[in-house]
PDB file of N, CA, C and O in Angstrom, chain B, residues numbered from 101:
ATOM      1  N   MET B 101      19.421  14.641 -25.889  1.00  0.00           N
ATOM      2  CA  MET B 101      20.285  13.106 -25.772  1.00  0.00           C
ATOM      3  C   MET B 101      20.369  13.034 -24.543  1.00  0.00           C
ATOM      4  O   MET B 101      20.843  14.052 -24.040  1.00  0.00           O
ATOM      5  N   SER B 102      20.080  12.177 -23.790  1.00  0.00           N
ATOM      6  CA  SER B 102      21.123  12.001 -21.977  1.00  0.00           C
ATOM      7  C   SER B 102      21.690  11.043 -22.523  1.00  0.00           C
ATOM      8  O   SER B 102      21.844  10.283 -23.479  1.00  0.00           O
ATOM      9  N   GLY B 103      22.104  11.620 -20.860  1.00  0.00           N
ATOM     10  CA  GLY B 103      24.280  10.575 -20.949  1.00  0.00           C
ATOM     11  C   GLY B 103      24.335   9.448 -20.978  1.00  0.00           C
ATOM     12  O   GLY B 103      25.271   8.806 -21.454  1.00  0.00           O
ATOM     13  N   ARG B 104      23.410   9.031 -20.510  1.00  0.00           N
ATOM     14  CA  ARG B 104      23.111   7.496 -19.978  1.00  0.00           C
ATOM     15  C   ARG B 104      23.292   6.629 -21.865  1.00  0.00           C
ATOM     16  O   ARG B 104      24.074   5.728 -22.166  1.00  0.00           O
ATOM     17  N   ARG B 105      21.961   7.543 -23.061  1.00  0.00           N
ATOM     18  CA  ARG B 105      22.246   7.063 -23.975  1.00  0.00           C
ATOM     19  C   ARG B 105      22.541   6.997 -24.909  1.00  0.00           C
ATOM     20  O   ARG B 105      22.434   6.164 -25.809  1.00  0.00           O
ATOM     21  N   ARG B 106      23.329   8.700 -24.686  1.00  0.00           N
ATOM     22  CA  ARG B 106      24.474   8.397 -25.636  1.00  0.00           C
ATOM     23  C   ARG B 106      25.887   7.052 -25.081  1.00  0.00           C
ATOM     24  O   ARG B 106      26.306   6.203 -25.867  1.00  0.00           O
ATOM     25  N   ALA B 107      26.218   7.140 -24.094  1.00  0.00           N
ATOM     26  CA  ALA B 107      27.185   6.175 -24.114  1.00  0.00           C
ATOM     27  C   ALA B 107      26.229   5.357 -24.802  1.00  0.00           C
ATOM     28  O   ALA B 107      26.396   5.489 -26.015  1.00  0.00           O
ATOM     29  N   VAL B 108      25.087   4.387 -24.466  1.00  0.00           N
ATOM     30  CA  VAL B 108      24.988   3.309 -24.658  1.00  0.00           C
ATOM     31  C   VAL B 108      25.264   3.470 -26.210  1.00  0.00           C
ATOM     32  O   VAL B 108      26.214   2.737 -26.486  1.00  0.00           O
ATOM     33  N   LEU B 109      24.751   4.223 -27.466  1.00  0.00           N
ATOM     34  CA  LEU B 109      24.741   4.185 -29.000  1.00  0.00           C
ATOM     35  C   LEU B 109      26.891   4.713 -29.100  1.00  0.00           C
ATOM     36  O   LEU B 109      27.300   4.991 -30.228  1.00  0.00           O
ATOM     37  N   VAL B 110      27.565   4.750 -28.329  1.00  0.00           N
ATOM     38  CA  VAL B 110      29.112   4.769 -28.254  1.00  0.00           C
ATOM     39  C   VAL B 110      29.387   3.886 -28.137  1.00  0.00           C
ATOM     40  O   VAL B 110      30.432   3.475 -28.643  1.00  0.00           O
ATOM     41  N   ASP B 111      28.535   3.075 -27.353  1.00  0.00           N
ATOM     42  CA  ASP B 111      29.101   0.951 -26.907  1.00  0.00           C
ATOM     43  C   ASP B 111      29.088   0.806 -28.141  1.00  0.00           C
ATOM     44  O   ASP B 111      30.172   0.880 -28.720  1.00  0.00           O
ATOM     45  N   LEU B 112      28.050   0.592 -28.804  1.00  0.00           N
ATOM     46  CA  LEU B 112      27.320  -0.388 -29.750  1.00  0.00           C
ATOM     47  C   LEU B 112      28.252   0.483 -30.878  1.00  0.00           C
ATOM     48  O   LEU B 112      29.331  -0.089 -31.033  1.00  0.00           O
ATOM     49  N   ALA B 113      28.163   1.358 -31.467  1.00  0.00           N
ATOM     50  CA  ALA B 113      28.737   1.598 -32.833  1.00  0.00           C
ATOM     51  C   ALA B 113      30.520   1.189 -32.352  1.00  0.00           C
ATOM     52  O   ALA B 113      31.055   0.926 -33.429  1.00  0.00           O
ATOM     53  N   LEU B 114      31.333   1.076 -31.488  1.00  0.00           N
ATOM     54  CA  LEU B 114      32.245   0.828 -31.383  1.00  0.00           C
ATOM     55  C   LEU B 114      31.954  -0.924 -31.209  1.00  0.00           C
ATOM     56  O   LEU B 114      33.008  -1.543 -31.354  1.00  0.00           O
ATOM     57  N   MET B 115      31.224  -1.469 -31.041  1.00  0.00           N
ATOM     58  CA  MET B 115      31.330  -2.820 -31.527  1.00  0.00           C
ATOM     59  C   MET B 115      31.183  -3.299 -32.905  1.00  0.00           C
ATOM     60  O   MET B 115      31.768  -4.079 -33.657  1.00  0.00           O
ATOM     61  N   ILE B 116      29.910  -2.324 -32.940  1.00  0.00           N
ATOM     62  CA  ILE B 116      29.916  -2.585 -34.546  1.00  0.00           C
ATOM     63  C   ILE B 116      30.662  -2.368 -35.383  1.00  0.00           C
ATOM     64  O   ILE B 116      30.612  -3.038 -36.415  1.00  0.00           O
ATOM     65  N   GLY B 117      31.540  -1.427 -35.229  1.00  0.00           N
ATOM     66  CA  GLY B 117      32.792  -0.981 -35.849  1.00  0.00           C
ATOM     67  C   GLY B 117      33.677  -1.617 -35.950  1.00  0.00           C
ATOM     68  O   GLY B 117      34.210  -1.794 -37.045  1.00  0.00           O
ATOM     69  N   ALA B 118      34.271  -2.359 -34.439  1.00  0.00           N
ATOM     70  CA  ALA B 118      35.095  -3.336 -34.588  1.00  0.00           C
ATOM     71  C   ALA B 118      34.540  -4.648 -35.610  1.00  0.00           C
ATOM     72  O   ALA B 118      35.366  -5.274 -36.273  1.00  0.00           O
ATOM     73  N   PHE B 119      33.877  -4.802 -35.633  1.00  0.00           N
ATOM     74  CA  PHE B 119      32.942  -5.864 -36.094  1.00  0.00           C
ATOM     75  C   PHE B 119      33.374  -5.953 -38.112  1.00  0.00           C
ATOM     76  O   PHE B 119      33.921  -6.888 -38.696  1.00  0.00           O
ATOM     77  N   VAL B 120      32.848  -4.559 -38.738  1.00  0.00           N
ATOM     78  CA  VAL B 120      32.997  -4.216 -39.695  1.00  0.00           C
ATOM     79  C   VAL B 120      35.189  -3.649 -40.083  1.00  0.00           C
ATOM     80  O   VAL B 120      35.794  -3.724 -41.152  1.00  0.00           O
ATOM     81  N   VAL B 121      35.483  -3.371 -39.301  1.00  0.00           N
ATOM     82  CA  VAL B 121      36.809  -3.269 -39.291  1.00  0.00           C
ATOM     83  C   VAL B 121      37.486  -4.217 -40.072  1.00  0.00           C
ATOM     84  O   VAL B 121      38.063  -4.258 -41.159  1.00  0.00           O
ATOM     85  N   ALA B 122      37.012  -5.524 -38.438  1.00  0.00           N
ATOM     86  CA  ALA B 122      38.140  -6.579 -38.222  1.00  0.00           C
ATOM     87  C   ALA B 122      37.601  -7.405 -39.361  1.00  0.00           C
ATOM     88  O   ALA B 122      38.420  -8.323 -39.337  1.00  0.00           O
ATOM     89  N   THR B 123      36.604  -7.752 -40.540  1.00  0.00           N
ATOM     90  CA  THR B 123      35.895  -7.753 -41.037  1.00  0.00           C
ATOM     91  C   THR B 123      36.456  -7.491 -42.774  1.00  0.00           C
ATOM     92  O   THR B 123      36.485  -8.210 -43.773  1.00  0.00           O
ATOM     93  N   LEU B 124      36.829  -6.158 -42.492  1.00  0.00           N
ATOM     94  CA  LEU B 124      37.305  -5.297 -44.083  1.00  0.00           C
ATOM     95  C   LEU B 124      38.770  -5.777 -43.908  1.00  0.00           C
ATOM     96  O   LEU B 124      39.302  -6.265 -44.905  1.00  0.00           O
ATOM     97  N   VAL B 125      39.551  -5.690 -42.650  1.00  0.00           N
ATOM     98  CA  VAL B 125      40.861  -5.905 -42.664  1.00  0.00           C
ATOM     99  C   VAL B 125      41.029  -7.043 -42.952  1.00  0.00           C
ATOM    100  O   VAL B 125      42.062  -7.195 -43.605  1.00  0.00           O
ATOM    101  N   ALA B 126      40.349  -8.156 -42.718  1.00  0.00           N
ATOM    102  CA  ALA B 126      40.355 -10.108 -43.406  1.00  0.00           C
ATOM    103  C   ALA B 126      40.354 -10.214 -44.505  1.00  0.00           C
ATOM    104  O   ALA B 126      41.214 -10.931 -45.016  1.00  0.00           O
ATOM    105  N   GLU B 127      39.435  -9.574 -45.280  1.00  0.00           N
ATOM    106  CA  GLU B 127      38.869  -9.570 -46.755  1.00  0.00           C
ATOM    107  C   GLU B 127      40.201  -9.283 -48.366  1.00  0.00           C
ATOM    108  O   GLU B 127      40.382  -9.724 -49.501  1.00  0.00           O
ATOM    109  N   VAL B 128      41.098  -7.773 -46.938  1.00  0.00           N
ATOM    110  CA  VAL B 128      41.831  -7.055 -47.683  1.00  0.00           C
ATOM    111  C   VAL B 128      43.522  -8.038 -47.319  1.00  0.00           C
ATOM    112  O   VAL B 128      44.602  -8.039 -47.909  1.00  0.00           O
ATOM    113  N   ALA B 129      43.173  -8.542 -46.468  1.00  0.00           N
ATOM    114  CA  ALA B 129      44.088  -9.261 -46.611  1.00  0.00           C
ATOM    115  C   ALA B 129      44.711 -10.857 -46.713  1.00  0.00           C
ATOM    116  O   ALA B 129      45.837 -11.194 -46.345  1.00  0.00           O
ATOM    117  N   GLY B 130      43.520 -11.868 -47.400  1.00  0.00           N
ATOM    118  CA  GLY B 130      43.529 -12.327 -48.406  1.00  0.00           C
ATOM    119  C   GLY B 130      42.858 -13.161 -47.655  1.00  0.00           C
ATOM    120  O   GLY B 130      43.282 -14.310 -47.771  1.00  0.00           O
ATOM    121  N   ALA B 131      41.643 -13.002 -46.652  1.00  0.00           N
ATOM    122  CA  ALA B 131      40.981 -14.393 -46.372  1.00  0.00           C
ATOM    123  C   ALA B 131      40.077 -15.299 -47.471  1.00  0.00           C
ATOM    124  O   ALA B 131      39.463 -14.716 -48.364  1.00  0.00           O
ATOM    125  N   PRO B 132      40.040 -16.783 -47.340  1.00  0.00           N
ATOM    126  CA  PRO B 132      39.764 -17.264 -49.055  1.00  0.00           C
ATOM    127  C   PRO B 132      38.957 -17.535 -49.406  1.00  0.00           C
ATOM    128  O   PRO B 132      38.793 -18.255 -50.391  1.00  0.00           O
ATOM    129  N   ASN B 133      37.228 -16.504 -47.945  1.00  0.00           N
ATOM    130  CA  ASN B 133      36.087 -16.337 -48.481  1.00  0.00           C
ATOM    131  C   ASN B 133      35.474 -15.288 -47.164  1.00  0.00           C
ATOM    132  O   ASN B 133      36.012 -15.164 -46.063  1.00  0.00           O
ATOM    133  N   LEU B 134      34.086 -14.531 -47.675  1.00  0.00           N
ATOM    134  CA  LEU B 134      33.714 -14.308 -46.775  1.00  0.00           C
ATOM    135  C   LEU B 134      33.130 -14.882 -45.363  1.00  0.00           C
ATOM    136  O   LEU B 134      32.619 -14.158 -44.509  1.00  0.00           O
ATOM    137  N   GLY B 135      33.250 -15.973 -45.274  1.00  0.00           N
ATOM    138  CA  GLY B 135      32.489 -16.725 -44.156  1.00  0.00           C
ATOM    139  C   GLY B 135      33.969 -16.423 -42.789  1.00  0.00           C
ATOM    140  O   GLY B 135      34.005 -16.148 -41.590  1.00  0.00           O
ATOM    141  N   THR B 136      34.929 -16.672 -43.836  1.00  0.00           N
ATOM    142  CA  THR B 136      36.386 -16.733 -43.356  1.00  0.00           C
ATOM    143  C   THR B 136      36.109 -15.031 -42.432  1.00  0.00           C
ATOM    144  O   THR B 136      35.503 -14.915 -41.366  1.00  0.00           O
ATOM    145  N   ALA B 137      36.633 -14.108 -43.081  1.00  0.00           N
ATOM    146  CA  ALA B 137      36.280 -12.814 -43.009  1.00  0.00           C
ATOM    147  C   ALA B 137      35.419 -12.126 -42.253  1.00  0.00           C
ATOM    148  O   ALA B 137      35.561 -10.968 -41.861  1.00  0.00           O
ATOM    149  N   LEU B 138      34.062 -13.223 -41.948  1.00  0.00           N
ATOM    150  CA  LEU B 138      33.032 -12.696 -41.076  1.00  0.00           C
ATOM    151  C   LEU B 138      33.736 -13.645 -39.229  1.00  0.00           C
ATOM    152  O   LEU B 138      33.946 -13.287 -38.070  1.00  0.00           O
ATOM    153  N   SER B 139      33.807 -14.541 -39.802  1.00  0.00           N
ATOM    154  CA  SER B 139      34.601 -15.110 -38.855  1.00  0.00           C
ATOM    155  C   SER B 139      35.353 -13.893 -37.428  1.00  0.00           C
ATOM    156  O   SER B 139      34.758 -13.309 -36.522  1.00  0.00           O
ATOM    157  N   PHE B 140      36.641 -13.907 -37.744  1.00  0.00           N
ATOM    158  CA  PHE B 140      37.395 -12.683 -37.626  1.00  0.00           C
ATOM    159  C   PHE B 140      36.354 -11.062 -37.054  1.00  0.00           C
ATOM    160  O   PHE B 140      36.550 -10.405 -36.032  1.00  0.00           O
ATOM    161  N   GLY B 141      35.493 -10.869 -37.929  1.00  0.00           N
ATOM    162  CA  GLY B 141      34.511 -10.171 -37.454  1.00  0.00           C
ATOM    163  C   GLY B 141      34.205 -10.089 -36.191  1.00  0.00           C
ATOM    164  O   GLY B 141      34.375  -9.175 -35.384  1.00  0.00           O
ATOM    165  N   GLN B 142      33.667 -11.279 -36.073  1.00  0.00           N
ATOM    166  CA  GLN B 142      32.767 -11.706 -34.875  1.00  0.00           C
ATOM    167  C   GLN B 142      33.405 -11.647 -33.635  1.00  0.00           C
ATOM    168  O   GLN B 142      32.975 -10.998 -32.681  1.00  0.00           O
ATOM    169  N   ILE B 143      34.967 -12.670 -33.637  1.00  0.00           N
ATOM    170  CA  ILE B 143      35.700 -11.833 -32.799  1.00  0.00           C
ATOM    171  C   ILE B 143      36.123 -11.245 -32.777  1.00  0.00           C
ATOM    172  O   ILE B 143      37.089 -11.471 -32.048  1.00  0.00           O
ATOM    173  N   ALA B 144      36.139 -10.118 -33.254  1.00  0.00           N
ATOM    174  CA  ALA B 144      36.272  -8.469 -32.732  1.00  0.00           C
ATOM    175  C   ALA B 144      35.170  -8.195 -32.459  1.00  0.00           C
ATOM    176  O   ALA B 144      35.255  -6.971 -32.362  1.00  0.00           O
ATOM    177  N   PHE B 145      34.105  -8.461 -32.245  1.00  0.00           N
ATOM    178  CA  PHE B 145      32.630  -8.031 -31.866  1.00  0.00           C
ATOM    179  C   PHE B 145      32.778  -8.750 -30.561  1.00  0.00           C
ATOM    180  O   PHE B 145      32.070  -8.425 -29.607  1.00  0.00           O
ATOM    181  N   ALA B 146      33.645  -9.691 -30.471  1.00  0.00           N
ATOM    182  CA  ALA B 146      32.843  -9.863 -29.312  1.00  0.00           C
ATOM    183  C   ALA B 146      34.138  -9.436 -28.060  1.00  0.00           C
ATOM    184  O   ALA B 146      33.892  -9.043 -26.920  1.00  0.00           O
ATOM    185  N   LEU B 147      35.517  -9.646 -28.657  1.00  0.00           N
ATOM    186  CA  LEU B 147      36.565  -8.312 -27.925  1.00  0.00           C
ATOM    187  C   LEU B 147      36.001  -6.930 -27.692  1.00  0.00           C
ATOM    188  O   LEU B 147      36.320  -6.193 -26.759  1.00  0.00           O
ATOM    189  N   ALA B 148      35.442  -6.760 -28.301  1.00  0.00           N
ATOM    190  CA  ALA B 148      34.595  -5.059 -28.095  1.00  0.00           C
ATOM    191  C   ALA B 148      33.379  -5.268 -26.936  1.00  0.00           C
ATOM    192  O   ALA B 148      33.212  -4.536 -25.961  1.00  0.00           O
ATOM    193  N   ALA B 149      32.621  -6.387 -27.272  1.00  0.00           N
ATOM    194  CA  ALA B 149      31.227  -5.745 -26.531  1.00  0.00           C
ATOM    195  C   ALA B 149      32.327  -6.774 -24.550  1.00  0.00           C
ATOM    196  O   ALA B 149      31.940  -6.636 -23.390  1.00  0.00           O
ATOM    197  N   PHE B 150      33.441  -7.521 -24.975  1.00  0.00           N
ATOM    198  CA  PHE B 150      34.124  -7.547 -23.464  1.00  0.00           C
ATOM    199  C   PHE B 150      34.439  -6.559 -22.732  1.00  0.00           C
ATOM    200  O   PHE B 150      34.081  -6.394 -21.565  1.00  0.00           O
ATOM    201  N   TYR B 151      35.432  -5.531 -23.666  1.00  0.00           N
ATOM    202  CA  TYR B 151      36.001  -4.139 -23.376  1.00  0.00           C
ATOM    203  C   TYR B 151      34.638  -3.415 -22.762  1.00  0.00           C
ATOM    204  O   TYR B 151      34.606  -2.884 -21.652  1.00  0.00           O
ATOM    205  N   VAL B 152      33.443  -3.493 -23.745  1.00  0.00           N
ATOM    206  CA  VAL B 152      32.624  -2.519 -22.961  1.00  0.00           C
ATOM    207  C   VAL B 152      31.939  -2.957 -21.493  1.00  0.00           C
ATOM    208  O   VAL B 152      31.687  -2.352 -20.451  1.00  0.00           O
ATOM    209  N   VAL B 153      31.768  -4.385 -21.989  1.00  0.00           N
ATOM    210  CA  VAL B 153      31.378  -4.731 -20.510  1.00  0.00           C
ATOM    211  C   VAL B 153      32.259  -4.378 -19.136  1.00  0.00           C
ATOM    212  O   VAL B 153      31.887  -3.719 -18.165  1.00  0.00           O
ATOM    213  N   PHE B 154      33.039  -4.771 -19.276  1.00  0.00           N
ATOM    214  CA  PHE B 154      34.339  -5.102 -18.011  1.00  0.00           C
ATOM    215  C   PHE B 154      34.686  -3.287 -17.928  1.00  0.00           C
ATOM    216  O   PHE B 154      34.974  -2.677 -16.899  1.00  0.00           O
ATOM    217  N   ARG B 155      34.581  -2.824 -19.028  1.00  0.00           N
ATOM    218  CA  ARG B 155      34.942  -1.364 -18.709  1.00  0.00           C
ATOM    219  C   ARG B 155      34.284  -0.189 -17.570  1.00  0.00           C
ATOM    220  O   ARG B 155      35.065   0.668 -17.156  1.00  0.00           O
ATOM    221  N   ARG B 156      33.006  -0.179 -17.137  1.00  0.00           N
ATOM    222  CA  ARG B 156      32.036  -0.353 -16.451  1.00  0.00           C
ATOM    223  C   ARG B 156      32.472  -0.721 -14.855  1.00  0.00           C
ATOM    224  O   ARG B 156      31.602  -0.931 -14.010  1.00  0.00           O
TER     225      ARG B 156
END
């Protein structure tokens, strides 16, 4: 696998991981419903995407 492709996959894994972890943390912390927890996941995904874009 080329270095560029690997970097893209790592960036994608970072963004998806941020979404999943934030959603799970919100659920465990007592979010009233799944929609609210997913909203926190979206926020984490956006922050991770911001990090990935501006890191370069």
